[in-house]
C-alpha positions, 0 to 999 in steps of 0.5 A: 520515339514518343513517350508511349513507346518508351512506356511500352519498353519499360512495361515490357521489361517490368512485366516480361523480361524482369520476371523471366530473368528472375525465374531463370536465375532462381531455376538455375541457381536455387531450385534443387534437382529432382529425381523421379522413380517410376513404378507400375502395377495393377490389381489382379484377381486369380480365380482358380477352378476346382478339380472338376472344372480343371478336368472339364477345361473350364479354368478361368484366367486371372483378370483385372478388377476395375473396382479394386483398381479404382479403390487403389487409385483413390487410396494412393492419393489419400491422407491415410497413405501419406500419414503411413509413409510419413510415419515410416520415412519422415516426409518432412525431413526428405522434402524440406532438406534443400533450404535454399529452394523455398518454392519446390520444398516442403515447408518445415512444420507442415500439417498433414493437409499441407503434406497431402497437397505437396504429395499430389505435386511430387507423386504423379499418377497415370491410370488407364481405366480400360486396362486397369494399369496404374503408373506412378512417378515419385519425385524427390531431391535424392535418387535413393529417397525417390526409390525408397518412397516408390517402394514403400508406396508399392508395399502399402498398396499391396498391404491394402489390397491384401486387406481387401482380400481378407475382408472379402474372404471373411465376409464370404465365410462368416455367414456360412460359419454362423450356420455351421455353429447353429447346426453344431449347437442343434446337433448337441442339444438333440443328442443330449435330449436323447441321452437324457431320455435313455438315462431316465427310462433306462432303455437304450432302444424302446423298439428293441425292448418291446421286441424282446418282451413280445418274444417273451410273451409269445413264448409264455403263450406257447407254454400255456397252450402246451400246459392246457393240452397236458391238463386236458390229457391228464384229467380223463385218466385221473393222472396224479400230475394234474395238480402240478399241471394246473399249478403251472397253468396258473403261474404261466397265466399270471406271468402273461398277465404281468407281461401284458401289464408291463407292455400297457404301462410301466413304472419309470424304473422298469420294476415289475411291481404293481403300477403306481401314479407315476406310471408311463405308458409304453406307447408314450415312451415310444412316441417320445423316443421317435420324436427325439430320434426324428429331431436327431436325424434332422439335426444331423442332416442340417449339420452335414448341409451347413458343413458342406456349405461352409466348406464350399464357401471357404473353397470359393473364397480361396479361389478368388484372391486379389493381389498386386501385380507389378509390371514395373518395379521401382526404378533407381534414377540416375539423372535429375529430370525435374524441374524442367527449367526450359519448359517452365521458363517457356510457360512463364514467358508465354504467359507474361507475354500474353498478359503484356500484349493484352494490356498494350492492346487495351491501352491502344484501344482506349487511346484510339477511342479518345 
């Protein structure tokens, strides 16, 4: 045995044996037991077909949405989730309870960033991108705490997915709702314009009013023709009724002339007096009425179209709904599984042994060069 051999033994004790022994003492005497609760779920999108599709056999089965699952995967590791669970359950109180375990516990007074880093150590995620399945293992120093945190994590994730579904439904129907509101407003204005026209002209339907006046004018012309025939018959025989017949002819002619004037132009109040400067031609009234009627018809069709589009958008939004489907409910652990003391000691021993061997080889290499 030479000095270098004793130095190797001393270095082995200092570099490998002593740290491994100290680690074993800490793991088996000070390190607190950790219980693990598991929960597994995936995001499903249910697409229920309409009645016609159901009759036709074109139903769609529920499927996983990879984009939603990716969002959920990031959300579980986010500061927002950690803050929400911390406010509800007080993570500092749960994870800083083992006072003697200074390595695995959460330091008292930790900031939210420290809690997020600690959360990544105590909550382990397994995500299968192909199937969209997420499995989470939640660790805690108490089995009930592990179960409660896993349950709260599931509830928060479910609320987030429901919020995504509500936002998607709102976006799908918002534009259709805006179109429907515009259609309703256009229909109201068209009806108000037509009502105002009828109030000002005191005519409900100009076409029906013209038909009535044309019927009256036709009747007057028939009576005029009969009166003229009677006058011709009475004139040759010196009939004493000839004066009364001519008087009747004059009255009918004036009435016909008045009716024709009213058809050509009329006062706004519909009076039968002489025409003034505010006269409004009947043709213009008909043109205005037809224009308002066309606007009303267009507004009604636009309203029905926008209402149909809105109903379709609402039905489509209801057909595509997201929800969180749990294939593994939060478990209640009974036996502590962490820290894995044997594996931890093996890793520490292997790592320190490798460092020690590498240092010895370097030392002997330098000695050989001399």
